[in-house]
C-alpha positions, 0 to 999 in steps of 0.5 A: 205914357200919354206924352210917348202915345201922344207923339206915335199918334202924332207921327202917324198922322203926319207920315200918313197925311202926307203919303196917303191924301197929299197936299188935300190934306194940307188943312188936316196937317194944320189941325194935326199941328194945332192938337195940344193933347192926345184927345185932340188927335183923338178928334181928328179920326173920323176925319182922317178916314174920310180923307184916307177913303176918298183919296185911297178907297176903303182898303187903304182906309180901313188899314189905316184906320185899324192902325191908328186906332191900335195907337190911339187905344 
């Protein structure tokens, strides 16, 4: 289960970082790629949500945070 969940979270990050944050998300994308465990990916949640908030605003950040939290649970 963990491997499937980890892959789902990884895919979510890579898909949404590119589409919502763009080039400003490059450093965050590198951290996602270096993440070796699900816990590593969990630690990127807050920086990710903060980056989306700055790039797209509160509504988009809340929506993506909710989707991410469902994957992380």
